[in-house]
DSSP file (Angstrom, degrees, kcal/mol; ACC not computed):
  #  RESIDUE AA STRUCTURE BP1 BP2  ACC     N-H-->O    O-->H-N    N-H-->O    O-->H-N    TCO  KAPPA ALPHA  PHI   PSI    X-CA   Y-CA   Z-CA
    1    1 A G    >>        0   0    0      0, 0.0     4,-1.5     0, 0.0     3,-0.6   0.000 360.0 360.0 360.0-111.8  -85.9   14.0  -46.9
    2    2 A F  H 3>  +     0   0    0      1,-0.2     4,-2.7     2,-0.2     5,-0.2   0.840 360.0  61.4 -64.4 -33.8  -86.7   16.8  -49.3
    3    3 A R  H 3> S+     0   0    0      1,-0.2     4,-2.3     2,-0.2    -1,-0.2   0.875 103.7  50.1 -61.3 -37.5  -84.1   19.1  -47.8
    4    4 A V  H <> S+     0   0    0     -3,-0.6     4,-2.2     2,-0.2    -1,-0.2   0.903 109.9  50.3 -67.7 -40.6  -81.3   16.7  -48.7
    5    5 A I  H  X S+     0   0    0     -4,-1.5     4,-2.6     2,-0.2    -2,-0.2   0.933 110.1  51.5 -60.0 -45.9  -82.7   16.6  -52.3
    6    6 A E  H  X S+     0   0    0     -4,-2.7     4,-2.5     1,-0.2    -2,-0.2   0.918 109.5  49.5 -56.0 -46.6  -82.8   20.4  -52.3
    7    7 A E  H  X S+     0   0    0     -4,-2.3     4,-2.1     1,-0.2    -1,-0.2   0.911 112.5  47.0 -60.8 -44.2  -79.2   20.6  -51.2
    8    8 A C  H  X S+     0   0    0     -4,-2.2     4,-2.6     2,-0.2     5,-0.3   0.888 111.3  50.6 -68.9 -39.4  -78.0   18.1  -53.9
    9    9 A V  H  X S+     0   0    0     -4,-2.6     4,-2.8     1,-0.2     7,-0.5   0.947 111.9  47.8 -61.5 -48.2  -79.9   19.9  -56.7
   10   10 A A  H  <>S+     0   0    0     -4,-2.5     5,-3.5     5,-0.2     6,-0.3   0.876 114.4  47.8 -61.0 -38.2  -78.5   23.2  -55.7
   11   11 A S  H ><5S+     0   0    0     -4,-2.1     3,-0.6    -5,-0.2    -2,-0.2   0.936 120.0  34.6 -69.4 -47.9  -75.0   21.8  -55.6
   12   12 A V  H 3<5S+     0   0    0     -4,-2.6    -2,-0.2     1,-0.2    -3,-0.2   0.830 122.1  45.1 -79.1 -33.0  -75.0   19.9  -58.9
   13   13 A F  T ><5S-     0   0    0     -4,-2.8     3,-1.2    -5,-0.3    -1,-0.2  -0.187 115.6-100.9-111.7  41.0  -77.1   22.3  -60.8
   14   14 A D  T < 5S-     0   0    0     -3,-0.6    -3,-0.2     1,-0.3    -4,-0.1   0.858  85.6 -40.5  49.0  52.6  -75.5   25.6  -59.9
   15   15 A G  T 3 <S+     0   0    0     -5,-3.5    -1,-0.3     1,-0.2    -5,-0.2   0.606  85.9 168.1  79.5  11.8  -78.0   26.8  -57.3
   16   16 A A    <   -     0   0    0     -3,-1.2    -1,-0.2    -7,-0.5    -3,-0.1  -0.326  34.9-118.9 -58.7 137.5  -81.1   25.7  -59.2
   17   17 A P        -     0   0    0      0, 0.0     2,-0.3     0, 0.0    -1,-0.1  -0.384  23.1-152.4 -77.3 158.5  -84.2   25.9  -56.9
   18   18 A S        -     0   0    0     -2,-0.1   -12,-0.0     2,-0.0   -13,-0.0  -0.947  12.8-179.5-125.8 149.6  -86.3   22.9  -56.0
   19   19 A M        -     0   0    0     -2,-0.3     2,-0.1     2,-0.0     0, 0.0  -0.992  30.8-110.2-148.3 143.8  -90.0   22.7  -55.1
   20   20 A P        +     0   0    0      0, 0.0     2,-0.3     0, 0.0    -2,-0.0  -0.441  43.2 169.7 -70.0 146.3  -92.3   19.9  -54.2
   21   21 A A        -     0   0    0     -2,-0.1     2,-0.4     2,-0.0    -2,-0.0  -0.972  38.0 -95.5-151.6 161.6  -95.0   19.1  -56.7
   22   22 A L        -     0   0    0     -2,-0.3     2,-0.6     2,-0.0     0, 0.0  -0.674  30.2-157.5 -82.9 131.5  -97.6   16.5  -57.4
   23   23 A M        -     0   0    0     -2,-0.4    18,-0.0     1,-0.1    19,-0.0  -0.950   3.0-163.4-110.8 118.4  -96.5   13.7  -59.7
   24   24 A I        +     0   0    0     -2,-0.6     2,-0.3     2,-0.0    -1,-0.1   0.774  67.2  84.0 -76.9 -24.4  -99.5   12.0  -61.3
   25   25 A G        -     0   0    0      1,-0.1    -2,-0.1    16,-0.1    16,-0.0  -0.600  64.3-156.3 -77.8 137.8  -97.6    8.9  -62.4
   26   26 A N    >   -     0   0    0     -2,-0.3     3,-1.4     1,-0.2     4,-0.3   0.646  26.0-179.5 -87.6 -15.3  -97.2    6.2  -59.7
   27   27 A T  T 3   -     0   0    0      1,-0.2     3,-0.4     2,-0.1    -1,-0.2  -0.092  59.6 -42.1  47.1-143.6  -94.1    4.7  -61.3
   28   28 A D  T >  S+     0   0    0      1,-0.2     3,-1.9     2,-0.1    -1,-0.2   0.250 104.3 110.1 -98.3  12.8  -92.7    1.7  -59.4
   29   29 A T  G X>  +     0   0    0     -3,-1.4     3,-2.5     1,-0.3     4,-0.8   0.741  59.1  79.0 -63.2 -20.7  -93.1    3.2  -56.0
   30   30 A R  G 34 S+     0   0    0     -3,-0.4     3,-0.4    -4,-0.3     4,-0.3   0.787  87.0  60.4 -58.0 -24.5  -95.8    0.7  -55.2
   31   31 A F  G <4 S+     0   0    0     -3,-1.9    -1,-0.3     1,-0.2    -2,-0.2   0.621 108.6  43.5 -76.1 -11.9  -93.1   -1.8  -54.6
   32   32 A Y  T X> S+     0   0    0     -3,-2.5     3,-1.7    -4,-0.2     4,-1.6   0.437  80.1 100.0-112.4  -2.8  -91.6    0.4  -51.8
   33   33 A W  T 3< S+     0   0    0     -4,-0.8    -2,-0.1    -3,-0.4    -1,-0.1   0.851  86.8  47.0 -54.9 -38.7  -94.8    1.4  -49.9
   34   34 A D  T 34 S+     0   0    0     -4,-0.3    -1,-0.3     1,-0.2     3,-0.1   0.569 112.0  52.7 -81.3  -8.2  -94.2   -1.2  -47.2
   35   35 A L  T <4 S+     0   0    0     -3,-1.7     2,-0.3     1,-0.3    -2,-0.2   0.740 117.5  10.3 -97.3 -27.1  -90.5   -0.2  -46.8
   36   36 A S     <  -     0   0    0     -4,-1.6    -1,-0.3    -3,-0.1     3,-0.1  -0.998  42.1-152.0-156.0 145.3  -90.7    3.5  -46.3
   37   37 A E  S    S+     0   0    0     -2,-0.3     2,-0.9     1,-0.2    -1,-0.1   0.623  91.1  73.1 -85.9 -16.3  -93.2    6.4  -45.6
   38   38 A N        +     0   0    0      2,-0.0     2,-0.5   -37,-0.0    -1,-0.2  -0.803  59.0 158.3-106.1  93.4  -90.8    8.8  -47.4
   39   39 A I        -     0   0    0     -2,-0.9     2,-0.5    -3,-0.1   -10,-0.0  -0.970  18.8-167.3-118.8 122.8  -90.9    8.1  -51.1
   40   40 A Y        -     0   0    0     -2,-0.5     2,-1.1     2,-0.1    -2,-0.0  -0.944  11.7-155.1-113.4 123.0  -89.8   10.9  -53.5
   41   41 A R        +     0   0    0     -2,-0.5     2,-0.4     2,-0.0   -16,-0.1  -0.776  46.5 135.3 -95.7  92.1  -90.6   10.6  -57.2
   42   42 A F        +     0   0    0     -2,-1.1    -2,-0.1     2,-0.0   -19,-0.0  -0.999  28.8 168.5-148.6 135.9  -87.8   12.8  -58.5
   43   43 A S        -     0   0    0     -2,-0.4     2,-0.9     2,-0.1    28,-0.1  -0.826  26.9-143.0-149.1 107.5  -85.2   12.7  -61.3
   44   44 A P        +     0   0    0      0, 0.0     2,-0.4     0, 0.0    30,-0.1  -0.598  32.7 161.7 -79.5 105.6  -83.3   15.9  -62.1
   45   45 A V        -     0   0    0     -2,-0.9     2,-0.5    25,-0.0    -2,-0.1  -0.989  27.6-148.1-125.3 130.5  -82.8   16.0  -65.8
   46   46 A V        -     0   0    0     -2,-0.4     2,-0.4    18,-0.1    18,-0.3  -0.850  13.2-148.8 -98.3 128.7  -81.9   19.2  -67.7
   47   47 A F        -     0   0    0     -2,-0.5     3,-0.1     1,-0.1    16,-0.0  -0.802   9.8-153.6 -97.9 137.3  -83.2   19.5  -71.2
   48   48 A E  S    S-     0   0    0     -2,-0.4     2,-0.3     1,-0.2    -1,-0.1   0.780  81.4  -1.5 -77.9 -26.8  -81.3   21.4  -73.8
   49   49 A N  S >  S-     0   0    0      1,-0.1     3,-1.6    -3,-0.1     4,-0.4  -0.976  78.2 -99.6-156.2 166.4  -84.5   22.2  -75.7
   50   50 A V  G >  S+     0   0    0     -2,-0.3     3,-1.5     1,-0.3     4,-0.3   0.812 114.9  65.9 -60.8 -32.4  -88.2   21.5  -75.6
   51   51 A Q  G >  S+     0   0    0      1,-0.3     3,-1.3     2,-0.2    -1,-0.3   0.753  85.5  73.4 -63.9 -23.2  -88.0   18.7  -78.1
   52   52 A D  G X  S+     0   0    0     -3,-1.6     3,-1.7     1,-0.3    -1,-0.3   0.801  84.1  67.0 -61.3 -28.0  -85.9   16.6  -75.7
   53   53 A T  G X  S+     0   0    0     -3,-1.5     3,-1.3    -4,-0.4    -1,-0.3   0.768  88.2  66.2 -66.1 -23.4  -89.1   16.0  -73.6
   54   54 A S  G <  S+     0   0    0     -3,-1.3    -1,-0.3    -4,-0.3    -2,-0.2   0.637  86.9  71.3 -72.3 -11.3  -90.5   13.9  -76.4
   55   55 A M  G X  S+     0   0    0     -3,-1.7     3,-1.1    -4,-0.3     2,-0.4   0.645  73.8 101.3 -79.7 -13.5  -87.7   11.3  -75.9
   56   56 A F  T <  S-     0   0    0     -3,-1.3     3,-0.1     1,-0.3     7,-0.0  -0.587 103.3 -11.1 -74.6 128.5  -89.3   10.2  -72.6
   57   57 A H  T 3  S+     0   0    0     -2,-0.4    -1,-0.3     1,-0.2     2,-0.2   0.796 118.7 100.1  55.4  33.5  -91.2    6.9  -73.0
   58   58 A G  S X  S-     0   0    0     -3,-1.1     3,-0.9     1,-0.1    -1,-0.2  -0.589  84.9 -49.5-127.9-168.0  -91.0    7.1  -76.8
   59   59 A L  T 3  S+     0   0    0      1,-0.3     3,-0.1    -2,-0.2    -1,-0.1  -0.459 124.3   9.2 -67.0 139.1  -88.9    5.7  -79.6
   60   60 A N  T 3  S-     0   0    0      1,-0.2    -1,-0.3    -2,-0.1     2,-0.1   0.905  87.4-158.7  57.5  46.3  -85.2    5.9  -79.0
   61   61 A E    <   +     0   0    0     -3,-0.9     2,-0.3    -7,-0.0    -1,-0.2  -0.337  31.5 133.7 -59.1 129.6  -85.6    7.1  -75.4
   62   62 A R        -     0   0    0    -10,-0.2     2,-0.3    -7,-0.2    -7,-0.1  -0.987  42.6-142.5-166.8 166.2  -82.5    8.9  -74.2
   63   63 A I        -     0   0    0     -2,-0.3   -16,-0.1   -16,-0.0     5,-0.0  -0.909  42.2 -87.4-132.3 164.8  -80.9   11.8  -72.5
   64   64 A S     >  -     0   0    0     -2,-0.3     4,-2.2   -18,-0.3     5,-0.1  -0.248  33.8-115.4 -69.7 160.6  -77.7   13.7  -73.3
   65   65 A I  H  > S+     0   0    0      1,-0.2     4,-2.3     2,-0.2     5,-0.2   0.889 118.2  52.4 -62.9 -39.8  -74.3   12.5  -72.0
   66   66 A D  H  > S+     0   0    0      2,-0.2     4,-2.2     1,-0.2    -1,-0.2   0.907 109.1  49.2 -62.9 -41.4  -74.0   15.8  -70.0
   67   67 A A  H  > S+     0   0    0      1,-0.2     4,-2.4     2,-0.2    -2,-0.2   0.888 110.7  50.9 -65.0 -38.3  -77.5   15.2  -68.5
   68   68 A L  H  X S+     0   0    0     -4,-2.2     4,-2.5     2,-0.2    -2,-0.2   0.898 108.6  51.2 -65.2 -40.8  -76.5   11.6  -67.6
   69   69 A A  H  X S+     0   0    0     -4,-2.3     4,-2.3     2,-0.2    -2,-0.2   0.914 112.2  46.6 -63.2 -42.6  -73.2   12.9  -65.9
   70   70 A D  H  X S+     0   0    0     -4,-2.2     4,-2.7     2,-0.2    -2,-0.2   0.896 111.1  52.2 -65.2 -40.0  -75.2   15.4  -63.8
   71   71 A L  H  X S+     0   0    0     -4,-2.4     4,-2.4     2,-0.2     5,-0.2   0.917 110.0  48.8 -61.8 -44.2  -77.8   12.7  -62.9
   72   72 A Y  H  X S+     0   0    0     -4,-2.5     4,-2.5     2,-0.2    -2,-0.2   0.938 112.2  48.2 -59.8 -48.0  -75.0   10.4  -61.8
   73   73 A Q  H  X S+     0   0    0     -4,-2.3     4,-2.6     1,-0.2     5,-0.2   0.897 110.3  52.6 -62.1 -40.8  -73.4   13.2  -59.7
   74   74 A F  H  X S+     0   0    0     -4,-2.7     4,-2.9     1,-0.2    -1,-0.2   0.954 112.9  42.4 -58.9 -52.0  -76.8   14.1  -58.1
   75   75 A Y  H  X S+     0   0    0     -4,-2.4     4,-2.6     2,-0.2     5,-0.2   0.854 112.9  53.8 -68.8 -33.4  -77.5   10.5  -57.0
   76   76 A H  H  X S+     0   0    0     -4,-2.5     4,-2.0    -5,-0.2    -1,-0.2   0.953 113.7  42.4 -60.5 -49.6  -73.9   10.0  -55.8
   77   77 A D  H  X S+     0   0    0     -4,-2.6     4,-2.5     2,-0.2    -2,-0.2   0.910 114.5  51.5 -63.5 -43.1  -74.2   13.1  -53.6
   78   78 A L  H  X S+     0   0    0     -4,-2.9     4,-2.5    -5,-0.2     5,-0.2   0.942 112.0  44.6 -61.2 -49.5  -77.7   12.3  -52.5
   79   79 A L  H  X S+     0   0    0     -4,-2.6     4,-2.2     1,-0.2    -1,-0.2   0.868 112.8  52.5 -65.6 -35.9  -76.8    8.7  -51.4
   80   80 A S  H  X S+     0   0    0     -4,-2.0     4,-2.1    -5,-0.2    -1,-0.2   0.925 112.0  45.3 -63.9 -44.5  -73.7   10.0  -49.7
   81   81 A K  H  X S+     0   0    0     -4,-2.5     4,-2.0     2,-0.2    -2,-0.2   0.898 113.0  49.7 -67.5 -40.5  -75.6   12.6  -47.7
   82   82 A V  H  X S+     0   0    0     -4,-2.5     4,-1.6    -5,-0.2    -1,-0.2   0.907 110.3  51.3 -64.6 -40.7  -78.3   10.2  -46.7
   83   83 A K  H  X S+     0   0    0     -4,-2.2     4,-2.2    -5,-0.2    -2,-0.2   0.915 109.0  51.1 -62.2 -42.9  -75.7    7.6  -45.6
   84   84 A E  H  < S+     0   0    0     -4,-2.1    -1,-0.2     1,-0.2    -2,-0.2   0.889 113.8  43.8 -61.1 -40.1  -74.0   10.3  -43.4
   85   85 A K  H  < S+     0   0    0     -4,-2.0    -1,-0.2     1,-0.2    -2,-0.2   0.719 115.3  49.2 -79.3 -21.4  -77.3   11.3  -41.8
   86   86 A T  H  <        0   0    0     -4,-1.6    -2,-0.2    -5,-0.2    -1,-0.2   0.854 360.0 360.0 -87.0 -37.7  -78.4    7.6  -41.3
   87   87 A F     <        0   0    0     -4,-2.2    -2,-0.2    -5,-0.2    -3,-0.1   0.425 360.0 360.0-108.2 360.0  -75.4    6.1  -39.7
């Protein structure tokens, strides 16, 4: 669960720490409640400046190409590790 997320964050983001926190938005997890007890609402995005946060859920919503590449690598690593531990 969370330990695998921690490992992947540290690997992709040069040792960056991770910590659990409360997320007030429920997002789309309600569709997965009956499938799993372990639901993590997490998306590792690095912002180049504070103004980047205004792009979430606003006009012209976007992230940088570098942030997208890191996001891809994170989820690739995460799914690979989960697959290894599951099968």
